ZALUMKOL-945177 format. One record per residue (C-alpha): residue number from 1; residue in one letter; z, y, x. Coordinates in nm, 2 decimals. Each point is the difference from the previous one (the first is absolute). Layout:
k->NUM&r->a&zz->Z&yy->Y&xx->X $
...
//
This chain:
k->1&r->m&zz->14.05&yy->18.97&xx->12.80 $
k->2&r->t&zz->0.31&yy->-0.08&xx->-0.27 $
k->3&r->a&zz->-0.23&yy->0.22&xx->-0.30 $
k->4&r->i&zz->-0.27&yy->-0.32&xx->-0.01 $
k->5&r->f&zz->0.15&yy->-0.08&xx->-0.35 $
k->6&r->k&zz->0.13&yy->0.30&xx->-0.12 $
k->7&r->k&zz->-0.25&yy->0.07&xx->-0.24 $
k->8&r->r&zz->0.05&yy->-0.37&xx->-0.12 $
k->9&r->n&zz->0.38&yy->-0.04&xx->0.14 $
k->10&r->y&zz->0.07&yy->-0.22&xx->-0.26 $
k->11&r->i&zz->-0.17&yy->-0.31&xx->0.05 $
k->12&r->p&zz->0.21&yy->-0.11&xx->0.32 $
k->13&r->v&zz->0.31&yy->0.05&xx->-0.18 $
k->14&r->l&zz->-0.14&yy->-0.14&xx->-0.31 $
k->15&r->l&zz->-0.07&yy->-0.33&xx->0.24 $
k->16&r->t&zz->0.34&yy->0.04&xx->0.16 $
k->17&r->f&zz->0.11&yy->-0.21&xx->-0.33 $
k->18&r->f&zz->-0.12&yy->-0.28&xx->0.12 $
k->19&r->v&zz->0.22&yy->0.00&xx->0.24 $
k->20&r->m&zz->0.23&yy->-0.01&xx->-0.24 $
k->21&r->g&zz->-0.07&yy->-0.31&xx->-0.19 $
k->22&r->f&zz->0.06&yy->-0.26&xx->0.33 $
k->23&r->c&zz->0.40&yy->0.04&xx->-0.05 $
k->24&r->d&zz->-0.11&yy->-0.28&xx->-0.24 $
k->25&r->v&zz->-0.13&yy->-0.25&xx->0.25 $
k->26&r->v&zz->0.31&yy->-0.09&xx->-0.03 $
k->27&r->g&zz->-0.05&yy->-0.24&xx->-0.30 $
k->28&r->i&zz->-0.21&yy->-0.21&xx->0.15 $
k->29&r->a&zz->0.17&yy->0.04&xx->0.40 $
k->30&r->t&zz->0.29&yy->-0.15&xx->-0.13 $
k->31&r->s&zz->-0.21&yy->-0.33&xx->-0.07 $
k->32&r->h&zz->-0.13&yy->-0.06&xx->0.31 $
k->33&r->l&zz->0.32&yy->0.10&xx->0.18 $
k->34&r->k&zz->0.20&yy->-0.23&xx->-0.17 $
k->35&r->a&zz->-0.25&yy->-0.31&xx->0.08 $
k->36&r->d&zz->-0.04&yy->0.14&xx->0.36 $
k->37&r->f&zz->0.35&yy->0.00&xx->0.08 $
k->38&r->n&zz->0.14&yy->-0.28&xx->-0.27 $
k->39&r->l&zz->0.21&yy->0.31&xx->-0.15 $
k->40&r->s&zz->0.22&yy->-0.09&xx->-0.31 $
k->41&r->e&zz->-0.03&yy->0.22&xx->-0.34 $
k->42&r->v&zz->0.30&yy->0.19&xx->0.08 $
k->43&r->t&zz->-0.16&yy->0.10&xx->0.37 $
k->44&r->a&zz->-0.35&yy->0.04&xx->-0.15 $
k->45&r->g&zz->0.15&yy->0.20&xx->-0.31 $
k->46&r->f&zz->0.15&yy->0.30&xx->0.25 $
k->47&r->i&zz->-0.36&yy->0.05&xx->0.18 $
k->48&r->p&zz->-0.11&yy->0.25&xx->-0.25 $
k->49&r->s&zz->0.34&yy->0.13&xx->0.03 $
k->50&r->m&zz->-0.10&yy->0.10&xx->0.37 $
k->51&r->v&zz->-0.29&yy->0.31&xx->-0.17 $
k->52&r->f&zz->0.15&yy->0.10&xx->-0.32 $
k->53&r->i&zz->0.38&yy->0.01&xx->0.15 $
k->54&r->w&zz->-0.10&yy->0.37&xx->0.14 $
k->55&r->f&zz->-0.06&yy->0.16&xx->-0.36 $
k->56&r->l&zz->0.34&yy->0.00&xx->-0.02 $
k->57&r->i&zz->0.07&yy->0.08&xx->0.31 $
k->58&r->l&zz->-0.24&yy->0.23&xx->0.14 $
k->59&r->s&zz->-0.16&yy->0.19&xx->-0.34 $
k->60&r->l&zz->0.23&yy->0.30&xx->-0.03 $
k->61&r->p&zz->0.05&yy->0.06&xx->0.35 $
k->62&r->s&zz->-0.37&yy->0.03&xx->0.01 $
k->63&r->a&zz->-0.06&yy->0.22&xx->-0.24 $
k->64&r->l&zz->0.22&yy->0.25&xx->0.17 $
k->65&r->m&zz->-0.21&yy->-0.09&xx->0.37 $
k->66&r->m&zz->-0.28&yy->0.09&xx->-0.25 $
k->67&r->n&zz->0.12&yy->0.35&xx->-0.05 $
k->68&r->r&zz->0.06&yy->0.05&xx->0.37 $
k->69&r->y&zz->-0.29&yy->-0.13&xx->0.20 $
k->70&r->g&zz->-0.28&yy->-0.01&xx->-0.32 $
k->71&r->r&zz->-0.21&yy->-0.26&xx->-0.18 $
k->72&r->k&zz->-0.31&yy->-0.03&xx->0.18 $
k->73&r->k&zz->0.27&yy->-0.13&xx->0.33 $
k->74&r->m&zz->0.15&yy->-0.18&xx->-0.23 $
k->75&r->v&zz->-0.29&yy->-0.23&xx->-0.08 $
k->76&r->q&zz->-0.09&yy->0.00&xx->0.34 $
k->77&r->a&zz->0.36&yy->-0.12&xx->0.12 $
k->78&r->s&zz->-0.04&yy->-0.28&xx->-0.26 $
k->79&r->n&zz->-0.33&yy->-0.10&xx->0.14 $
k->80&r->v&zz->0.07&yy->-0.03&xx->0.33 $
k->81&r->i&zz->0.34&yy->-0.23&xx->-0.07 $
k->82&r->t&zz->-0.20&yy->-0.25&xx->-0.23 $
k->83&r->v&zz->-0.27&yy->-0.01&xx->0.28 $
k->84&r->a&zz->0.34&yy->-0.13&xx->0.24 $
k->85&r->g&zz->0.15&yy->-0.21&xx->-0.27 $
k->86&r->m&zz->-0.38&yy->-0.16&xx->-0.04 $
k->87&r->i&zz->-0.10&yy->-0.08&xx->0.37 $
k->88&r->i&zz->0.39&yy->-0.12&xx->0.11 $
k->89&r->p&zz->-0.04&yy->-0.35&xx->-0.22 $
k->90&r->f&zz->-0.40&yy->-0.07&xx->0.14 $
k->91&r->i&zz->0.10&yy->0.07&xx->0.38 $
k->92&r->s&zz->0.34&yy->-0.23&xx->-0.06 $
k->93&r->y&zz->-0.03&yy->-0.20&xx->-0.30 $
k->94&r->s&zz->0.40&yy->-0.13&xx->-0.11 $
k->95&r->f&zz->0.22&yy->0.01&xx->-0.27 $
k->96&r->v&zz->0.21&yy->0.34&xx->0.15 $
k->97&r->s&zz->-0.31&yy->0.15&xx->0.10 $
k->98&r->c&zz->-0.15&yy->-0.03&xx->-0.36 $
k->99&r->m&zz->0.36&yy->0.18&xx->-0.15 $
k->100&r->i&zz->-0.10&yy->0.20&xx->0.26 $
k->101&r->a&zz->-0.35&yy->0.11&xx->-0.11 $
k->102&r->f&zz->0.14&yy->-0.03&xx->-0.38 $
k->103&r->i&zz->0.32&yy->0.24&xx->0.07 $
k->104&r->l&zz->-0.30&yy->0.23&xx->0.15 $
k->105&r->l&zz->-0.25&yy->-0.03&xx->-0.26 $
k->106&r->g&zz->0.30&yy->0.12&xx->-0.24 $
k->107&r->i&zz->0.11&yy->0.27&xx->0.17 $
k->108&r->g&zz->-0.38&yy->0.13&xx->0.05 $
k->109&r->n&zz->-0.07&yy->-0.05&xx->-0.38 $
k->110&r->t&zz->0.32&yy->0.18&xx->-0.15 $
k->111&r->i&zz->-0.08&yy->0.36&xx->0.24 $
k->112&r->l&zz->-0.35&yy->-0.12&xx->-0.14 $
k->113&r->q&zz->0.08&yy->-0.01&xx->-0.34 $
k->114&r->v&zz->0.28&yy->0.29&xx->-0.02 $
k->115&r->s&zz->-0.29&yy->0.23&xx->0.22 $
k->116&r->l&zz->-0.32&yy->-0.09&xx->-0.16 $
k->117&r->n&zz->-0.03&yy->0.11&xx->-0.41 $
k->118&r->p&zz->0.15&yy->0.35&xx->0.13 $
k->119&r->l&zz->-0.29&yy->0.05&xx->0.24 $
k->120&r->l&zz->-0.25&yy->-0.08&xx->-0.20 $
k->121&r->t&zz->0.15&yy->0.29&xx->-0.22 $
k->122&r->d&zz->-0.12&yy->0.23&xx->0.29 $
k->123&r->v&zz->-0.34&yy->-0.14&xx->-0.02 $
k->124&r->v&zz->0.00&yy->-0.02&xx->-0.33 $
k->125&r->k&zz->0.01&yy->0.26&xx->-0.24 $
k->126&r->g&zz->0.01&yy->0.04&xx->-0.43 $
k->127&r->g&zz->-0.18&yy->-0.25&xx->-0.18 $
k->128&r->k&zz->-0.11&yy->-0.22&xx->0.28 $
k->129&r->l&zz->0.30&yy->-0.08&xx->0.12 $
k->130&r->a&zz->0.09&yy->-0.23&xx->-0.32 $
k->131&r->s&zz->-0.33&yy->-0.18&xx->0.06 $
k->132&r->c&zz->0.11&yy->-0.05&xx->0.36 $
k->133&r->l&zz->0.36&yy->-0.08&xx->-0.04 $
k->134&r->t&zz->-0.16&yy->-0.31&xx->-0.20 $
k->135&r->a&zz->-0.29&yy->-0.07&xx->0.28 $
k->136&r->g&zz->0.24&yy->-0.04&xx->0.29 $
k->137&r->q&zz->0.24&yy->-0.30&xx->-0.23 $
k->138&r->v&zz->-0.33&yy->-0.08&xx->-0.13 $
k->139&r->i&zz->-0.08&yy->-0.08&xx->0.40 $
k->140&r->k&zz->0.30&yy->-0.10&xx->0.12 $
k->141&r->a&zz->0.00&yy->-0.26&xx->-0.30 $
k->142&r->v&zz->-0.29&yy->-0.12&xx->0.16 $
k->143&r->s&zz->0.13&yy->-0.01&xx->0.34 $
k->144&r->s&zz->0.27&yy->-0.28&xx->-0.13 $
k->145&r->f&zz->-0.20&yy->-0.24&xx->-0.11 $
k->146&r->c&zz->-0.27&yy->0.02&xx->0.32 $
k->147&r->g&zz->0.32&yy->-0.09&xx->0.18 $
k->148&r->p&zz->-0.07&yy->-0.42&xx->-0.10 $
k->149&r->f&zz->-0.35&yy->0.05&xx->0.06 $
k->150&r->i&zz->0.05&yy->0.15&xx->0.32 $
k->151&r->a&zz->0.22&yy->-0.30&xx->0.09 $
k->152&r->l&zz->-0.21&yy->-0.29&xx->-0.16 $
k->153&r->a&zz->-0.30&yy->0.18&xx->0.25 $
k->154&r->a&zz->0.23&yy->0.04&xx->0.26 $
k->155&r->v&zz->0.03&yy->-0.43&xx->-0.05 $
k->156&r->s&zz->-0.37&yy->0.00&xx->0.01 $
k->157&r->v&zz->-0.13&yy->0.17&xx->0.26 $
k->158&r->f&zz->0.29&yy->0.00&xx->0.27 $
k->159&r->g&zz->0.13&yy->-0.28&xx->-0.13 $
k->160&r->n&zz->0.33&yy->0.14&xx->-0.04 $
k->161&r->w&zz->0.23&yy->0.26&xx->-0.28 $
k->162&r->m&zz->0.19&yy->0.19&xx->0.25 $
k->163&r->y&zz->-0.38&yy->0.18&xx->0.09 $
k->164&r->l&zz->0.06&yy->0.20&xx->-0.28 $
k->165&r->f&zz->0.22&yy->0.20&xx->0.19 $
k->166&r->p&zz->-0.20&yy->0.17&xx->0.24 $
k->167&r->i&zz->-0.23&yy->0.01&xx->-0.29 $
k->168&r->f&zz->0.22&yy->0.26&xx->-0.16 $
k->169&r->a&zz->0.12&yy->0.20&xx->0.30 $
k->170&r->v&zz->-0.43&yy->0.06&xx->0.05 $
k->171&r->v&zz->0.00&yy->0.12&xx->-0.35 $
k->172&r->t&zz->0.30&yy->0.20&xx->0.05 $
k->173&r->l&zz->-0.09&yy->0.13&xx->0.34 $
k->174&r->i&zz->-0.30&yy->0.09&xx->-0.18 $
k->175&r->s&zz->0.14&yy->0.17&xx->-0.29 $
k->176&r->w&zz->0.19&yy->0.23&xx->0.23 $
k->177&r->i&zz->-0.27&yy->0.08&xx->0.22 $
k->178&r->l&zz->-0.20&yy->0.14&xx->-0.25 $
k->179&r->l&zz->0.34&yy->0.21&xx->-0.17 $
k->180&r->t&zz->0.05&yy->0.11&xx->0.37 $
k->181&r->f&zz->-0.29&yy->0.20&xx->-0.04 $
k->182&r->t&zz->0.01&yy->0.10&xx->-0.37 $
k->183&r->e&zz->0.14&yy->0.38&xx->-0.02 $
k->184&r->i&zz->0.25&yy->0.02&xx->-0.23 $
k->185&r->d&zz->0.18&yy->0.31&xx->-0.21 $
k->186&r->e&zz->0.31&yy->-0.05&xx->-0.08 $
k->187&r->t&zz->0.23&yy->0.10&xx->-0.28 $
k->188&r->p&zz->0.38&yy->0.18&xx->0.15 $
k->189&r->v&zz->0.27&yy->-0.14&xx->-0.09 $
k->190&r->q&zz->0.35&yy->0.14&xx->0.03 $
k->191&r->k&zz->0.21&yy->-0.20&xx->0.20 $
k->192&r->e&zz->0.22&yy->-0.21&xx->-0.16 $
k->193&r->k&zz->0.42&yy->0.11&xx->0.00 $
k->194&r->s&zz->0.30&yy->-0.23&xx->0.18 $
k->195&r->g&zz->0.08&yy->-0.24&xx->-0.27 $
k->196&r->g&zz->-0.35&yy->-0.06&xx->-0.13 $
k->197&r->l&zz->0.09&yy->-0.37&xx->0.02 $
k->198&r->f&zz->0.33&yy->0.01&xx->-0.18 $
k->199&r->r&zz->-0.13&yy->0.26&xx->-0.32 $
k->200&r->t&zz->-0.31&yy->-0.24&xx->0.04 $
k->201&r->f&zz->0.19&yy->-0.40&xx->-0.04 $
k->202&r->s&zz->0.26&yy->0.21&xx->-0.31 $
k->203&r->l&zz->-0.34&yy->0.01&xx->-0.23 $
k->204&r->l&zz->0.17&yy->-0.36&xx->-0.04 $
k->205&r->g&zz->0.22&yy->0.16&xx->-0.22 $
k->206&r->d&zz->-0.21&yy->0.05&xx->-0.27 $
k->207&r->p&zz->-0.07&yy->-0.25&xx->-0.18 $
k->208&r->a&zz->-0.37&yy->0.06&xx->-0.06 $
k->209&r->i&zz->-0.10&yy->0.07&xx->0.34 $
k->210&r->l&zz->0.21&yy->-0.42&xx->0.03 $
k->211&r->l&zz->-0.13&yy->-0.19&xx->-0.22 $
k->212&r->y&zz->-0.39&yy->0.12&xx->0.17 $
k->213&r->f&zz->0.12&yy->-0.06&xx->0.37 $
k->214&r->l&zz->0.10&yy->-0.32&xx->-0.09 $
k->215&r->g&zz->-0.31&yy->-0.13&xx->-0.23 $
k->216&r->i&zz->-0.21&yy->0.14&xx->0.29 $
k->217&r->f&zz->0.24&yy->-0.27&xx->0.25 $
k->218&r->f&zz->-0.09&yy->-0.24&xx->-0.20 $
k->219&r->i&zz->-0.34&yy->0.07&xx->-0.05 $
k->220&r->v&zz->-0.03&yy->-0.02&xx->0.35 $
k->221&r->g&zz->0.23&yy->-0.31&xx->0.01 $
k->222&r->v&zz->-0.33&yy->-0.13&xx->-0.27 $
k->223&r->d&zz->-0.26&yy->0.09&xx->0.25 $
k->224&r->v&zz->0.11&yy->-0.11&xx->0.32 $
k->225&r->g&zz->0.15&yy->-0.32&xx->-0.15 $
k->226&r->t&zz->-0.29&yy->-0.10&xx->-0.23 $
k->227&r->n&zz->-0.27&yy->0.01&xx->0.31 $
k->228&r->t&zz->0.28&yy->-0.22&xx->0.20 $
k->229&r->v&zz->0.00&yy->-0.19&xx->-0.23 $
k->230&r->s&zz->-0.29&yy->-0.07&xx->-0.14 $
k->231&r->p&zz->-0.14&yy->-0.24&xx->0.35 $
k->232&r->k&zz->0.31&yy->-0.19&xx->0.01 $
k->233&r->l&zz->-0.05&yy->-0.12&xx->-0.41 $
k->234&r->l&zz->-0.35&yy->-0.08&xx->0.06 $
k->235&r->m&zz->0.09&yy->-0.19&xx->0.38 $
k->236&r->e&zz->0.38&yy->-0.18&xx->-0.23 $
k->237&r->r&zz->-0.23&yy->-0.09&xx->-0.36 $
k->238&r->c&zz->-0.42&yy->-0.05&xx->0.08 $
k->239&r->s&zz->0.04&yy->-0.12&xx->0.41 $
k->240&r->a&zz->-0.23&yy->0.29&xx->0.12 $
k->241&r->d&zz->0.03&yy->0.06&xx->0.37 $
k->242&r->i&zz->0.13&yy->0.29&xx->0.16 $
k->243&r->d&zz->-0.32&yy->0.23&xx->0.02 $
k->244&r->k&zz->-0.16&yy->-0.06&xx->-0.43 $
k->245&r->a&zz->0.37&yy->0.01&xx->-0.10 $
k->246&r->s&zz->-0.05&yy->0.35&xx->0.13 $
k->247&r->l&zz->-0.25&yy->0.10&xx->-0.16 $
k->248&r->g&zz->0.28&yy->0.02&xx->-0.35 $
k->249&r->a&zz->0.08&yy->0.31&xx->0.18 $
k->250&r->s&zz->-0.31&yy->0.20&xx->-0.03 $
k->251&r->v&zz->-0.06&yy->-0.13&xx->-0.37 $
k->252&r->y&zz->0.31&yy->0.19&xx->-0.02 $
k->253&r->f&zz->-0.07&yy->0.34&xx->0.13 $
k->254&r->i&zz->-0.33&yy->-0.04&xx->-0.16 $
k->255&r->c&zz->0.16&yy->-0.01&xx->-0.32 $
k->256&r->r&zz->0.23&yy->0.25&xx->0.13 $
k->257&r->t&zz->-0.34&yy->0.25&xx->0.11 $
k->258&r->a&zz->-0.12&yy->-0.04&xx->-0.29 $
k->259&r->g&zz->0.30&yy->0.05&xx->-0.20 $
k->260&r->a&zz->0.10&yy->0.28&xx->0.16 $
k->261&r->f&zz->-0.40&yy->0.17&xx->0.00 $
k->262&r->l&zz->0.08&yy->-0.09&xx->-0.45 $
k->263&r->g&zz->0.31&yy->0.21&xx->0.03 $
k->264&r->s&zz->-0.05&yy->0.32&xx->0.16 $
k->265&r->f&zz->-0.27&yy->0.00&xx->-0.33 $
k->266&r->l&zz->0.25&yy->-0.06&xx->-0.24 $
k->267&r->l&zz->0.29&yy->0.18&xx->0.16 $
k->268&r->a&zz->-0.16&yy->0.33&xx->-0.08 $
k->269&r->r&zz->-0.05&yy->-0.12&xx->-0.39 $
k->270&r->m&zz->0.36&yy->-0.16&xx->-0.07 $
k->271&r->d&zz->0.30&yy->0.06&xx->0.04 $
k->272&r->e&zz->0.20&yy->-0.16&xx->0.25 $
k->273&r->t&zz->0.25&yy->-0.16&xx->-0.17 $
k->274&r->r&zz->-0.25&yy->-0.16&xx->-0.24 $
k->275&r->y&zz->-0.19&yy->-0.14&xx->0.31 $
k->276&r->l&zz->0.34&yy->-0.17&xx->0.17 $
k->277&r->k&zz->0.05&yy->-0.18&xx->-0.31 $
k->278&r->i&zz->-0.33&yy->-0.18&xx->-0.04 $
k->279&r->n&zz->-0.03&yy->-0.06&xx->0.37 $
k->280&r->v&zz->0.33&yy->-0.15&xx->0.10 $
k->281&r->i&zz->0.03&yy->-0.23&xx->-0.34 $
k->282&r->l&zz->-0.38&yy->-0.10&xx->0.10 $
k->283&r->a&zz->0.14&yy->-0.09&xx->0.38 $
k->284&r->a&zz->0.27&yy->-0.09&xx->-0.12 $
k->285&r->a&zz->-0.18&yy->-0.29&xx->-0.22 $
k->286&r->s&zz->-0.28&yy->-0.08&xx->0.34 $
k->287&r->m&zz->0.38&yy->-0.08&xx->0.17 $
k->288&r->a&zz->0.03&yy->-0.24&xx->-0.26 $
k->289&r->v&zz->-0.32&yy->-0.20&xx->0.03 $
k->290&r->l&zz->0.09&yy->0.03&xx->0.37 $
k->291&r->f&zz->0.27&yy->-0.23&xx->-0.01 $
k->292&r->f&zz->-0.16&yy->-0.31&xx->-0.25 $
k->293&r->v&zz->-0.35&yy->-0.06&xx->0.12 $
k->294&r->q&zz->-0.17&yy->-0.18&xx->0.28 $
k->295&r->s&zz->-0.37&yy->0.05&xx->0.02 $
k->296&r->p&zz->-0.14&yy->0.24&xx->0.29 $
k->297&r->a&zz->-0.17&yy->0.20&xx->-0.24 $
k->298&r->a&zz->0.27&yy->0.06&xx->-0.28 $
k->299&r->i&zz->0.27&yy->0.09&xx->0.34 $
k->300&r->l&zz->-0.26&yy->0.23&xx->0.13 $
k->301&r->s&zz->-0.07&yy->0.15&xx->-0.41 $
k->302&r->a&zz->0.38&yy->0.05&xx->-0.09 $
k->303&r->i&zz->0.07&yy->0.14&xx->0.42 $
k->304&r->g&zz->-0.32&yy->0.22&xx->-0.06 $
k->305&r->g&zz->0.16&yy->0.07&xx->-0.34 $
k->306&r->i&zz->0.29&yy->0.17&xx->0.21 $
k->307&r->g&zz->-0.19&yy->0.21&xx->0.21 $
k->308&r->f&zz->-0.21&yy->0.13&xx->-0.25 $
k->309&r->f&zz->0.36&yy->0.09&xx->-0.23 $
k->310&r->c&zz->0.18&yy->0.12&xx->0.24 $
k->311&r->s&zz->-0.26&yy->0.22&xx->0.21 $
k->312&r->s&zz->0.09&yy->0.34&xx->-0.17 $
k->313&r->v&zz->0.36&yy->-0.06&xx->-0.03 $
k->314&r->f&zz->0.10&yy->0.23&xx->0.25 $
k->315&r->p&zz->-0.15&yy->0.26&xx->-0.01 $
k->316&r->a&zz->0.13&yy->0.04&xx->-0.40 $
k->317&r->l&zz->0.35&yy->-0.08&xx->0.12 $
k->318&r->f&zz->-0.05&yy->0.28&xx->0.23 $
k->319&r->s&zz->-0.17&yy->0.24&xx->-0.24 $
k->320&r->l&zz->0.30&yy->-0.06&xx->-0.23 $
k->321&r->a&zz->0.24&yy->0.08&xx->0.28 $
k->322&r->l&zz->-0.14&yy->0.32&xx->0.00 $
k->323&r->k&zz->-0.04&yy->0.11&xx->-0.34 $
k->324&r->a&zz->0.39&yy->-0.07&xx->0.02 $
k->325&r->r&zz->0.08&yy->0.29&xx->0.23 $
k->326&r->p&zz->-0.30&yy->0.19&xx->0.07 $
k->327&r->q&zz->0.13&yy->0.23&xx->0.16 $
k->328&r->k&zz->0.16&yy->-0.18&xx->0.27 $
k->329&r->a&zz->-0.37&yy->-0.21&xx->0.01 $
k->330&r->n&zz->0.03&yy->0.03&xx->0.46 $
k->331&r->e&zz->0.30&yy->-0.17&xx->0.03 $
k->332&r->i&zz->-0.10&yy->-0.24&xx->-0.29 $
k->333&r->s&zz->-0.35&yy->-0.10&xx->0.18 $
k->334&r->g&zz->0.24&yy->-0.05&xx->0.31 $
k->335&r->f&zz->0.29&yy->-0.23&xx->-0.13 $
k->336&r->m&zz->-0.28&yy->-0.28&xx->-0.25 $
k->337&r->i&zz->-0.16&yy->-0.07&xx->0.32 $
k->338&r->t&zz->0.32&yy->-0.10&xx->0.21 $
k->339&r->g&zz->-0.07&yy->-0.26&xx->-0.32 $
k->340&r->v&zz->-0.25&yy->-0.17&xx->0.14 $
k->341&r->c&zz->0.29&yy->-0.19&xx->0.16 $
k->342&r->g&zz->-0.03&yy->-0.22&xx->-0.26 $
k->343&r->g&zz->-0.25&yy->-0.18&xx->0.21 $
k->344&r->a&zz->0.28&yy->-0.09&xx->0.26 $
k->345&r->v&zz->0.29&yy->-0.17&xx->-0.24 $
k->346&r->i&zz->-0.21&yy->-0.16&xx->-0.18 $
k->347&r->p&zz->-0.17&yy->-0.25&xx->0.14 $
k->348&r->p&zz->0.28&yy->-0.16&xx->0.16 $
k->349&r->l&zz->0.20&yy->-0.04&xx->-0.30 $
k->350&r->m&zz->-0.33&yy->-0.17&xx->-0.15 $
k->351&r->g&zz->0.01&yy->-0.23&xx->0.41 $
k->352&r->m&zz->0.38&yy->-0.04&xx->-0.12 $
k->353&r->a&zz->-0.14&yy->-0.15&xx->-0.31 $
k->354&r->a&zz->-0.23&yy->-0.17&xx->-0.01 $
k->355&r->k&zz->0.22&yy->-0.17&xx->0.26 $
k->356&r->s&zz->0.25&yy->-0.12&xx->-0.22 $
k->357&r->a&zz->-0.24&yy->-0.07&xx->-0.31 $
k->358&r->g&zz->-0.26&yy->-0.21&xx->0.32 $
k->359&r->s&zz->-0.24&yy->0.22&xx->-0.16 $
k->360&r->q&zz->-0.22&yy->0.32&xx->0.02 $
k->361&r->c&zz->0.14&yy->-0.06&xx->-0.38 $
k->362&r->g&zz->0.28&yy->0.14&xx->0.12 $
k->363&r->s&zz->-0.19&yy->0.33&xx->0.10 $
k->364&r->l&zz->-0.10&yy->0.02&xx->-0.31 $
k->365&r->i&zz->0.33&yy->0.03&xx->-0.13 $
k->366&r->v&zz->0.08&yy->0.31&xx->0.19 $
k->367&r->i&zz->-0.36&yy->0.18&xx->-0.05 $
k->368&r->s&zz->0.06&yy->-0.07&xx->-0.41 $
k->369&r->i&zz->0.39&yy->0.21&xx->0.11 $
k->370&r->c&zz->-0.24&yy->0.22&xx->0.07 $
k->371&r->l&zz->-0.20&yy->0.06&xx->-0.30 $
k->372&r->a&zz->0.23&yy->-0.05&xx->-0.20 $
k->373&r->y&zz->0.20&yy->0.31&xx->0.13 $
k->374&r->l&zz->-0.36&yy->0.15&xx->-0.03 $
k->375&r->i&zz->0.00&yy->-0.06&xx->-0.38 $
k->376&r->f&zz->0.31&yy->0.18&xx->0.00 $
k->377&r->c&zz->-0.06&yy->0.31&xx->0.17 $
k->378&r->a&zz->-0.34&yy->0.04&xx->-0.23 $
k->379&r->f&zz->0.14&yy->-0.05&xx->-0.32 $
k->380&r->r&zz->0.38&yy->0.22&xx->0.16 $
k->381&r->s&zz->-0.24&yy->0.28&xx->0.05 $
k->382&r->g&zz->-0.10&yy->0.01&xx->-0.36 $
k->383&r->r&zz->0.27&yy->0.01&xx->-0.15 $
k->384&r->h&zz->0.14&yy->0.30&xx->0.19 $
k->385&r->s&zz->-0.05&yy->0.33&xx->0.10 $
k->386&r->f&zz->0.10&yy->0.03&xx->0.34 $
k->387&r->n&zz->-0.20&yy->0.38&xx->-0.01 $
k->388&r->n&zz->0.36&yy->0.09&xx->-0.20 $
k->389&r->i&zz->0.21&yy->-0.20&xx->0.21 $
k->390&r->n&zz->-0.12&yy->0.19&xx->0.28 $
k->391&r->n&zz->-0.01&yy->0.41&xx->-0.21 $
//
């Protein structure tokens, strides 16, 4: 029974990438919760933090636990936590229950992101690995832009957006079942020695690693921030209702998916530093446009441009970090995932800035500062050979 997927055991693993994309639903959920519970901009700005703060707290401990319990068990544990989180607000819909749901979603997603990519390496070998890793990221991106459409469908069919929670729970449960009946021979790993967390955080003393870690911190902040602010801009400038405004997030994720797909080919043929420079400058140009446009089409075009040009910045930074100190690849991989906590820090700052400015232009200023650092990061990486620093 457990060998049903033995010959094609990579399929259930790839499908689990769809669950990984559920964390991005916090963008449209923030707009709904702000309206449903009459939240201030500052309070609403902290909602994404409930999801993304766990990448800072749990990424490295999850990696250590994976060494002890195995990759598949950790992925399955993340699915169980995600299902629990998605059921809670459907049973009792309140601000507190939704915060608990997002906390569980964040914990589950952190464990999933730490353990799923290594698990894929156990079922896909050789030349197929790169293409399967890319396919997994595309599946995650598809999941991200499906979220607002699922919310809109829930409103149309059931009369309430919160029905997306049980839909996500069912999809996650299906993923858990498929993976349960999949036989996977995991690669043995060495047990982590004591002091592993300290040694990993000591990487911050390396100028190159610090540069790219902050780059990942800010690109995730741009990603979550743009996802969160897009429906708010449409409501503020175009008087769109909340359901129609949620399509702004879908446009962002559709463009991000297209950019990720194209980026997977370009990064195989282009130097990461050159790719990074071009894309962050174009993303900053799209952001500059967003300050001034007022029509729905122009706003969506600018939002789509940010999504498209930022789509592969994360893997480019990740690759540069690994190349900076290849002998520390495992530690760097675990450490860089903690940079995803930028999605927890940037949205609250956006909320405070929007309240201070009296409009979403305050939020755009915060995202622009993130993009300014990414431009600095791109050109700094081109001027110095960090490999020489680390030798």
